[in-house]
C-alpha positions in Angstrom: -47.1 108.4 -0.2 -45.7 105.6 -2.3 -42.2 105.8 -3.6 -40.9 104.9 -7.0 -37.7 103.9 -8.8 -34.6 103.3 -6.6 -36.5 104.6 -3.5 -38.9 101.7 -3.3 -38.2 98.9 -0.8 -37.8 96.4 -3.6 -35.2 98.6 -5.4 -33.4 99.2 -2.2 -33.3 95.5 -1.4 -32.1 94.7 -4.9 -29.3 97.3 -4.6 -28.3 95.8 -1.3 -28.2 92.3 -2.6 -26.2 93.4 -5.7 -23.7 95.2 -3.4 -23.3 92.0 -1.3 -22.7 89.9 -4.4 -20.0 92.3 -5.6 -18.4 92.3 -2.2 -18.3 88.5 -2.2 -17.0 88.5 -5.7 -14.0 90.8 -4.7 -13.3 88.4 -1.8 -13.3 85.5 -4.3 -11.0 87.3 -6.7 -8.6 88.1 -3.9 -8.4 84.4 -3.1 -8.4 82.7 -6.5 -8.2 85.4 -9.2 -10.9 86.7 -11.5 -10.7 83.8 -13.9 -12.0 81.5 -11.1 -15.0 83.7 -10.3 -18.1 81.5 -9.7 -21.6 82.8 -9.3 -22.7 79.5 -7.9 -20.0 79.7 -5.2 -21.2 83.2 -4.3 -24.8 82.0 -4.2 -23.8 79.2 -1.8 -22.0 81.7 0.5 -25.1 83.9 0.6 -27.5 81.0 1.2 -29.2 81.5 -2.2 -29.8 79.2 -5.1 -27.9 79.7 -8.3 -31.0 80.7 -10.3 -31.9 83.2 -7.5 -28.6 84.9 -7.8 -28.9 85.1 -11.6 -31.8 87.4 -11.1 -29.2 90.0 -10.0 -26.4 89.2 -12.4 -27.3 87.4 -15.6 -23.9 85.8 -16.0 -20.3 85.7 -14.8 -19.4 88.3 -17.4 -22.2 90.6 -16.2 -20.8 90.5 -12.7 -17.2 91.0 -14.0 -18.4 94.0 -15.9 -19.9 95.5 -12.8 -16.6 95.0 -10.9 -14.6 96.6 -13.8 -17.0 99.6 -13.7 -16.5 99.8 -9.9 -12.7 99.8 -10.3 -12.6 102.4 -13.1 -15.1 104.7 -11.3 -13.0 104.4 -8.1 -9.8 105.3 -9.8 -11.5 108.1 -11.8 -12.8 109.6 -8.5 -9.4 109.3 -6.9 -7.8 111.2 -9.8 -10.6 113.8 -10.0 -10.2 114.5 -6.3 -6.4 114.8 -6.6 -6.8 117.1 -9.6 -9.4 119.3 -7.9 -7.0 119.6 -5.0 -4.3 121.0 -7.4 -2.3 117.9 -8.0 0.1 118.1 -11.0 1.3 115.0 -12.9 3.5 113.9 -10.0 0.6 114.2 -7.6 -1.6 112.2 -9.9 1.0 109.5 -10.2 1.1 109.1 -6.4 -2.7 109.1 -6.3 -2.6 106.3 -8.8 -0.1 104.3 -6.7 -2.1 104.9 -3.5 -5.2 103.7 -5.2 -3.5 100.5 -6.5 -1.9 99.7 -3.1 -5.2 100.1 -1.3 -6.7 97.2 -3.3 -4.3 95.3 -5.6 -7.0 92.9 -6.9 -9.0 95.9 -8.1 -5.9 97.2 -9.9 -5.2 93.8 -11.5 -8.7 93.3 -12.7 -8.5 96.4 -15.0 -4.7 96.5 -15.6 -3.5 93.0 -15.2 -3.9 89.9 -17.3 -7.2 89.8 -19.2 -9.8 87.4 -17.9 -10.0 84.5 -20.5 -13.1 84.8 -22.6 -14.3 88.1 -21.2 -14.8 91.1 -23.4 -15.6 94.4 -21.7 -18.6 96.4 -23.1 -18.0 99.9 -24.6 -19.3 101.8 -21.6 -16.3 100.6 -19.6 -14.0 102.1 -22.2 -15.8 105.5 -21.7 -15.0 105.4 -18.0 -11.3 104.5 -18.6 -11.2 107.4 -21.1 -12.0 109.8 -18.4 -8.9 108.6 -16.5 -6.8 109.0 -19.5 -8.1 112.5 -20.1 -7.2 113.7 -16.6 -3.7 112.4 -17.1 -3.2 113.8 -20.6 -4.4 117.2 -19.4 -1.7 117.1 -16.7 0.9 116.1 -19.4 -0.2 118.9 -21.7 0.1 121.4 -18.8 3.9 120.7 -18.6 6.5 122.6 -20.6 7.0 120.8 -23.9 10.1 118.6 -24.4 12.8 119.6 -26.8 13.2 118.1 -30.3 10.4 116.0 -31.7 11.1 112.3 -31.5 10.2 109.8 -34.3 7.5 108.5 -32.1 6.2 112.0 -31.5 6.0 112.5 -35.3 4.2 109.1 -35.6 1.6 110.3 -33.1 0.6 113.2 -35.3 -1.3 110.7 -37.5 -1.9 107.9 -35.0 -3.9 109.5 -32.2 -7.4 107.9 -32.5 -6.7 106.1 -29.2 -6.7 109.6 -27.5 -10.5 109.9 -28.1 -10.2 113.3 -29.7 -8.0 115.0 -27.0 -6.5 118.1 -28.5 -3.1 117.7 -26.8 -0.1 118.0 -29.0 1.9 114.9 -30.0 4.6 115.6 -27.4 2.1 115.6 -24.6 0.6 112.3 -25.9 4.1 110.9 -26.0 4.7 112.0 -22.5 1.5 110.4 -21.3 2.2 107.1 -23.0 5.7 107.0 -21.5 4.3 107.9 -18.1 1.5 105.3 -18.3 3.6 102.4 -19.5 6.6 102.9 -17.1 4.7 103.6 -14.0 2.3 100.8 -14.6 5.3 98.6 -15.1 6.7 99.5 -11.7 3.3 99.2 -10.0 2.5 95.8 -11.6 5.9 94.4 -10.4 5.4 95.8 -7.0 1.9 94.5 -6.5 2.8 91.1 -7.8 5.6 90.9 -5.2 8.5 90.8 -7.6 10.6 93.2 -5.5 10.2 91.2 -2.3 13.4 89.2 -2.6 15.4 92.0 -4.1 15.6 94.2 -0.9 14.4 97.2 -2.8 12.1 100.0 -1.7 9.3 100.1 -4.3 8.3 103.6 -3.2 11.7 105.0 -3.9 11.9 103.2 -7.2 8.5 104.6 -8.2 9.6 108.1 -7.2 12.9 107.7 -9.1 11.0 106.7 -12.3 8.7 109.6 -11.8 11.6 112.0 -11.4 13.1 110.7 -14.6 9.9 111.1 -16.5 9.5 114.7 -15.4 13.1 115.7 -16.0 13.5 118.2 -18.9 14.7 116.6 -22.1 16.7 118.5 -24.6 
């Protein structure tokens, strides 16, 4: 009986070629960075012509978008798994660090310096919003901080970025503090800025996390 859709030999072959292209792209990014990504160089590695490769990805930006989707899906899955296993905010933080350390180039593609001239489509924002929702949920599950801060008051009327999440302003404030500080430590660690300082990045990350989770009056 004939097969259809993704089960046909042609569709399976197309999926395999696209997977190899993205694998080669990650290798290229690891060597020269995302801004140097070249479809023609990938085609040459694979023994294809440039026009042949463009049948699988219409442009460099199309390929970058697929890599961004891969990275966001991978992180979302790591956080979903940790959350399903009962991880609290601290556990999610360590899941984030483990994911970043496993593939720094994947981390830098979505949280590092933007690729010049590239603009991610809206559907990638939807995937990143899932990541944010998991973390905001964990922040909202914690006991609220003490007195409302000026920034907490500000967030009462400036929460469009939270995509309709019902968390109170103090939880959103905690999330933003968590997100910015831990990404700061991670970015410095992955870029090698602690190498010459004789510091243990894991201990620094844990200390920042302890401070973020400490009760505030």
